[in-house]
C-alpha positions as CSV (number, residue, x, y, z in Angstrom):
1,M,4.1,-53.0,-55.2
2,S,5.0,-51.8,-58.6
3,L,7.7,-53.7,-60.8
4,F,9.0,-50.4,-62.0
5,N,10.4,-49.3,-58.5
6,R,13.9,-48.2,-58.7
7,L,14.6,-46.6,-55.9
8,K,17.2,-48.4,-53.5
9,G,17.8,-45.8,-50.5
10,P,16.6,-42.3,-49.1
11,V,16.2,-39.2,-51.3
12,F,16.7,-35.9,-49.5
13,Y,13.8,-33.9,-51.2
14,K,14.2,-30.9,-49.1
15,D,17.3,-30.7,-47.0
16,D,17.6,-27.1,-45.9
17,S,16.8,-25.8,-42.4
18,D,15.8,-22.2,-41.1
19,A,18.0,-23.0,-38.1
20,E,20.9,-23.1,-40.3
21,R,19.8,-19.4,-41.6
22,Q,19.2,-18.4,-38.1
23,L,22.3,-19.4,-36.9
24,A,24.4,-17.7,-39.6
25,Q,22.1,-14.2,-38.7
26,L,23.1,-14.9,-35.2
27,E,26.7,-15.1,-35.8
28,A,26.9,-12.0,-38.0
29,M,25.0,-10.1,-34.8
30,L,27.3,-11.5,-32.6
31,E,30.1,-9.9,-34.4
32,K,28.6,-6.1,-34.0
33,A,27.9,-7.2,-30.6
34,S,29.3,-6.7,-27.1
35,G,28.5,-6.6,-23.3
36,Q,25.4,-8.4,-22.5
37,A,24.3,-8.4,-26.2
38,A,26.9,-10.7,-26.8
39,K,26.2,-12.9,-24.0
40,A,22.6,-13.2,-24.7
41,I,23.2,-14.2,-28.2
42,K,26.1,-16.3,-27.3
43,R,23.4,-18.1,-25.7
44,E,21.2,-18.3,-28.1
45,I,24.0,-19.7,-30.5
46,M,24.3,-22.6,-28.3
47,F,20.9,-23.6,-28.0
48,V,20.9,-23.1,-31.9
49,Q,23.5,-25.3,-32.5
50,A,22.1,-28.0,-30.1
51,G,19.3,-28.5,-32.4
52,I,21.5,-28.4,-35.6
53,D,23.5,-31.0,-34.2
54,G,20.8,-33.2,-32.8
55,E,18.9,-33.1,-36.6
56,K,22.3,-34.0,-38.2
57,Q,22.4,-37.0,-36.1
58,V,18.8,-38.1,-37.4
59,R,20.1,-37.3,-40.9
60,F,23.1,-39.5,-40.7
61,E,21.1,-42.4,-39.7
62,L,18.5,-42.0,-42.3
63,E,21.2,-41.9,-44.9
64,N,22.9,-44.9,-44.1
65,S,19.6,-46.7,-43.3
66,H,19.4,-47.8,-47.0
67,I,15.5,-47.8,-47.0
68,P,13.9,-46.4,-49.9
69,M,12.2,-43.1,-49.2
70,Y,11.7,-39.4,-49.4
71,V,12.9,-37.3,-46.7
72,L,11.8,-33.4,-46.3
73,H,14.0,-31.5,-43.7
74,D,12.2,-28.7,-41.5
75,L,8.9,-28.0,-42.9
76,Y,7.0,-25.1,-42.1
77,L,3.4,-25.3,-42.9
78,E,0.5,-22.9,-42.2
79,H,-3.2,-23.8,-42.6
80,N,-6.7,-21.8,-41.0
81,G,-4.6,-20.0,-39.3
82,L,-2.7,-23.0,-37.6
83,T,1.2,-23.5,-38.3
84,S,3.7,-26.1,-37.7
85,Q,7.6,-26.6,-37.8
86,I,8.2,-30.4,-38.3
87,D,11.6,-31.3,-38.1
88,Y,11.4,-34.2,-40.6
89,L,8.7,-36.2,-42.6
90,I,9.9,-39.4,-44.1
91,I,7.5,-41.0,-46.8
92,T,8.5,-44.5,-47.3
93,R,6.3,-47.2,-49.5
94,G,4.3,-48.3,-46.4
95,H,3.8,-45.1,-44.2
96,Q,4.6,-41.4,-43.4
97,F,6.5,-40.5,-40.4
98,V,6.3,-37.4,-38.5
99,I,9.7,-36.8,-36.6
100,E,10.0,-34.6,-34.1
101,C,13.9,-34.2,-32.8
102,K,15.2,-33.6,-29.7
103,N,18.6,-33.0,-28.4
104,L,18.2,-33.1,-24.7
105,Y,20.5,-33.0,-22.1
106,G,20.7,-35.6,-19.4
107,D,18.2,-39.0,-19.0
108,I,14.7,-39.1,-20.0
109,E,11.9,-41.4,-18.1
110,I,8.7,-41.1,-19.2
111,N,6.0,-42.1,-16.2
112,E,2.6,-44.1,-16.2
113,N,0.9,-40.5,-16.9
114,G,2.9,-39.9,-19.8
115,D,5.1,-37.4,-18.1
116,F,8.6,-36.5,-19.0
117,I,11.1,-36.3,-16.4
118,R,14.3,-35.4,-17.1
119,S,17.4,-36.0,-14.7
120,F,20.9,-35.3,-14.7
121,S,24.0,-34.8,-12.3
122,F,26.1,-32.2,-11.6
123,G,29.3,-33.4,-9.7
124,S,27.7,-35.2,-6.7
125,S,24.5,-33.7,-6.9
126,H,21.4,-35.0,-9.2
127,K,18.3,-33.2,-10.1
128,K,15.0,-34.1,-11.8
129,E,12.5,-31.8,-13.5
130,G,9.3,-31.9,-16.0
131,I,9.9,-30.9,-19.4
132,Y,6.7,-30.1,-21.8
133,S,5.9,-33.4,-23.8
134,P,7.1,-33.7,-27.4
135,I,4.3,-36.1,-28.0
136,T,1.9,-33.3,-27.3
137,Q,3.8,-31.2,-29.3
138,N,4.3,-33.7,-32.4
139,R,0.4,-34.6,-32.1
140,R,-0.5,-30.8,-33.3
141,H,1.9,-31.3,-36.4
142,M,-0.2,-34.3,-37.0
143,E,-3.5,-32.6,-36.7
144,L,-2.6,-30.3,-39.0
145,I,-1.5,-32.7,-41.7
146,K,-4.7,-34.6,-40.9
147,Q,-6.9,-31.3,-42.0
148,I,-4.3,-30.5,-45.3
149,R,-4.7,-34.0,-46.3
150,S,-8.3,-34.3,-45.6
151,E,-9.5,-31.2,-47.4
152,Q,-7.5,-32.9,-50.7
153,R,-10.2,-35.4,-50.7
154,S,-13.8,-35.9,-52.0
155,V,-16.4,-35.9,-49.4
156,L,-17.0,-39.7,-49.9
157,L,-12.9,-40.7,-49.1
158,R,-12.9,-38.1,-46.5
159,G,-14.3,-40.2,-43.9
160,T,-12.0,-43.4,-44.8
161,F,-9.3,-41.3,-45.1
162,E,-9.3,-39.4,-41.7
163,K,-10.7,-43.1,-40.1
164,N,-7.1,-44.4,-41.4
165,F,-4.8,-41.6,-40.7
166,F,-2.9,-42.5,-37.7
167,Q,-2.6,-45.7,-39.2
168,N,-0.7,-44.6,-42.1
169,Y,0.9,-41.4,-40.3
170,R,3.0,-42.0,-37.3
171,S,4.3,-39.7,-35.0
172,V,7.8,-40.3,-33.7
173,V,9.8,-38.6,-30.8
174,V,13.7,-39.2,-31.4
175,L,15.9,-38.4,-28.8
176,S,19.4,-37.5,-30.7
177,N,21.9,-37.2,-27.7
178,P,23.7,-40.7,-27.9
179,K,24.5,-40.4,-24.0
180,T,20.9,-39.9,-23.1
181,V,19.5,-43.0,-21.2
182,L,15.9,-43.6,-22.1
183,N,13.4,-45.2,-19.5
184,V,9.9,-46.1,-20.3
185,R,9.3,-49.3,-18.6
186,R,6.4,-47.6,-16.6
187,A,4.7,-45.7,-19.7
188,K,2.0,-47.1,-21.1
189,K,2.3,-48.6,-24.8
190,E,1.0,-46.0,-27.1
191,I,3.6,-43.8,-25.4
192,R,6.2,-46.3,-25.5
193,S,5.9,-46.9,-29.2
194,Q,6.5,-43.5,-30.2
195,V,9.6,-42.6,-28.4
196,I,12.9,-43.9,-29.6
197,R,16.8,-43.2,-29.9
198,A,18.3,-41.7,-32.9
199,D,20.1,-45.3,-33.4
200,Q,16.9,-47.0,-33.5
201,L,15.1,-45.2,-36.3
202,A,16.0,-47.2,-39.6
203,E,15.2,-50.5,-37.5
204,Y,12.0,-48.8,-35.8
205,I,10.9,-47.8,-39.9
206,R,11.4,-51.2,-41.0
207,K,9.6,-52.9,-38.3
208,V,6.6,-50.3,-38.9
209,D,6.6,-50.9,-42.7
210,A,6.3,-54.6,-42.0
211,E,3.6,-54.7,-40.1
212,P,0.5,-56.7,-41.1
213,G,-2.1,-55.0,-43.4
214,T,0.2,-52.2,-44.5
215,V,-0.7,-50.8,-48.0
216,F,2.6,-50.0,-50.5
217,T,2.5,-47.3,-52.7
218,S,4.8,-47.1,-55.9
219,D,7.8,-44.9,-56.2
220,K,5.7,-42.6,-58.2
221,Q,3.2,-41.9,-55.3
222,M,5.9,-41.4,-53.1
223,E,7.5,-38.9,-54.9
224,E,4.0,-37.1,-55.8
225,L,3.3,-36.9,-51.9
226,A,6.7,-35.4,-51.3
227,K,6.2,-32.8,-54.0
228,F,2.7,-32.3,-52.3
229,F,4.2,-31.2,-49.3
230,M,7.3,-29.3,-50.7
231,D,4.6,-27.3,-52.6
232,I,2.8,-26.2,-49.5
233,C,5.7,-25.5,-47.4
234,Q,6.4,-21.9,-46.8
235,P,9.0,-20.2,-45.5
236,N,8.9,-19.3,-41.9
237,P,8.2,-15.6,-41.1
238,T,9.4,-15.7,-37.5
239,D,12.7,-13.3,-37.3
240,Y,14.1,-14.9,-34.3
241,T,17.1,-12.3,-34.1
242,A,14.3,-9.2,-33.6
243,K,14.8,-9.8,-29.8
244,Y,18.4,-8.6,-29.8
245,L,18.1,-5.5,-32.1
246,D,17.1,-3.3,-28.7
247,L,19.9,-5.0,-27.0
248,L,22.7,-3.8,-29.8
249,S,21.1,-0.6,-30.1
250,A,21.7,-0.1,-26.6
251,E,25.5,-0.7,-26.7
252,P,27.5,2.4,-27.1
253,E,29.5,3.2,-30.2
254,P,33.1,2.6,-29.6
255,D,35.2,5.7,-30.0
256,D,39.3,6.1,-30.3
257,T,38.8,7.6,-26.6
258,T,37.8,4.5,-25.3
259,P,40.1,2.3,-23.8
260,Q,41.2,-1.2,-25.5
261,K,39.9,-4.4,-23.4
262,T,42.7,-6.8,-22.8
263,E,42.4,-10.4,-23.7
264,Q,41.3,-11.6,-20.1
265,E,39.1,-8.4,-20.1
266,E,37.1,-9.7,-22.9
267,Q,36.6,-13.1,-21.7
268,T,35.3,-11.8,-18.4
269,P,31.5,-11.4,-18.1
270,P,30.4,-7.7,-17.4
271,A,29.6,-7.2,-13.6
272,E,25.7,-6.8,-12.7
273,S,24.7,-4.1,-10.7
274,K,24.8,-4.0,-7.1
275,E,20.9,-4.9,-7.1
276,E,21.2,-7.8,-9.5
277,L,23.8,-9.2,-7.3
278,T,22.0,-8.5,-3.8
279,A,19.0,-10.3,-5.6
280,Q,20.8,-13.4,-6.8
281,E,22.3,-13.6,-3.5
282,N,18.8,-13.8,-1.9
283,A,18.0,-16.4,-4.3
284,Q,21.0,-18.2,-3.2
285,E,19.4,-18.1,0.6
286,E,16.0,-19.3,-0.7
287,Q,16.4,-22.4,-2.8
288,P,18.1,-25.6,-2.4
289,Q,21.8,-25.7,-3.4
290,I,23.6,-27.9,-6.0
291,T,27.1,-28.2,-4.5
292,E,30.1,-28.5,-6.7
293,P,32.8,-30.5,-5.1
294,K,36.2,-29.6,-3.8
295,Q,39.0,-29.7,-6.2
296,T,41.6,-32.0,-5.1
297,E,44.1,-29.7,-7.2
298,E,44.1,-26.3,-8.0
299,P,43.1,-26.1,-11.6
300,S,45.2,-23.9,-14.1
301,A,44.2,-20.5,-15.9
302,D,44.0,-22.6,-19.0
303,S,41.8,-25.6,-17.8
304,E,39.2,-22.6,-16.3
305,Q,38.9,-21.2,-19.8
306,Q,38.4,-24.8,-21.1
307,E,35.6,-26.1,-18.6
308,E,33.1,-23.7,-18.6
309,V,30.3,-24.4,-16.0
310,Q,26.8,-24.5,-17.3
311,C,23.7,-23.7,-15.4
312,P,21.8,-27.2,-14.0
313,R,18.6,-25.5,-14.9
314,C,18.6,-23.9,-18.4
315,G,22.2,-24.7,-19.7
316,A,23.4,-21.4,-19.9
317,P,27.0,-20.5,-18.7
318,M,27.4,-19.6,-15.2
319,I,29.3,-16.8,-13.4
320,K,31.4,-17.0,-10.5
321,R,30.4,-15.0,-7.6
322,Q,30.9,-14.1,-3.6
323,A,27.8,-13.7,-1.5
324,Q,28.2,-10.2,0.5
325,K,25.8,-11.1,3.1
326,G,23.6,-13.5,4.9
327,K,24.5,-17.2,6.3
328,N,26.8,-17.7,3.1
329,A,28.4,-14.2,3.5
330,G,32.3,-14.7,2.2
331,K,31.6,-18.1,0.2
332,F,31.7,-18.3,-3.4
333,F,29.0,-19.6,-6.0
334,Y,27.9,-19.7,-9.5
335,G,25.1,-17.6,-10.4
336,C,23.3,-18.4,-13.5
337,S,24.1,-15.7,-16.4
338,N,20.6,-15.6,-17.3
339,Y,19.4,-14.4,-14.0
340,P,16.7,-13.3,-13.5
341,K,14.9,-15.0,-16.2
342,C,17.1,-18.2,-14.6
343,R,17.8,-18.6,-10.7
344,G,20.2,-21.6,-11.2
345,I,22.8,-21.8,-8.4
346,I,25.9,-23.9,-7.8
347,N,27.5,-23.5,-4.5
348,I,31.2,-23.8,-4.4
349,E,32.8,-25.7,-1.3
């Protein structure tokens, strides 16, 4: 290790985020939206904000780690027609860490096949569901980095670099929700080593850098590598707000003859058509129900506004409705506001 190393802690070489820009665009659109467009944009804002909060939790752990490192946040890379959006790339004196950050609701179990299973409770009900493997997602990021860095080397050195790539570059999935319980008892060792909680990140980096055979680099080499990735990073061309433009254009222009809504009406979601309500009632008959327990006390109007019911499937706000036919006729239930894309339902006893 160089005698001239002076770095004492993390340097955030790239600290901005496309998600922050996306959130600003959505909030600007929300000011002009109403009705269904406003509902859809509010849901998107909720998901984007959750992702931002998760990445901030990871940043907090890195900032307080006191580990000499260069940190690049939100890298968009494009190479040979392939693209990657990397949450964090961390460059230490011993290794490079590719971080996939997940702010997931519920507890996570990884079974012997490497499947990710999320479980969560709602009242007295419990549900499990499979989710797309973030390890697979991060592996694609790693492969793209491998291609890019390999092409920077001569033919003679390329083989050695590719052979040692997964020793020098480590894939890490970080669960940033502090309430998430991670169960990896049944997972294979190579899977367990890639998934950690955010509060374990700093210790994980120290442990990997202390492995036997680690080749250390100088602060200058760390900075040069950070500069390399900064130079090839591109603006993300994806317009995440484009899908809402049609909804906005379909909203009627307000005029002086349009009656003004009261505050209570503004907070009440617009009713769906009779066909949509009938379809959701039919869906209520077809699938297992999640039941919300009875209230021992009648909640006040203020508490109802503060405690918004979220869909157990997708996390979107739910709307209170009354079944008009079938065996549940007359009973109230919550239907997902994202219907028919999501058919989440909660019965109310």
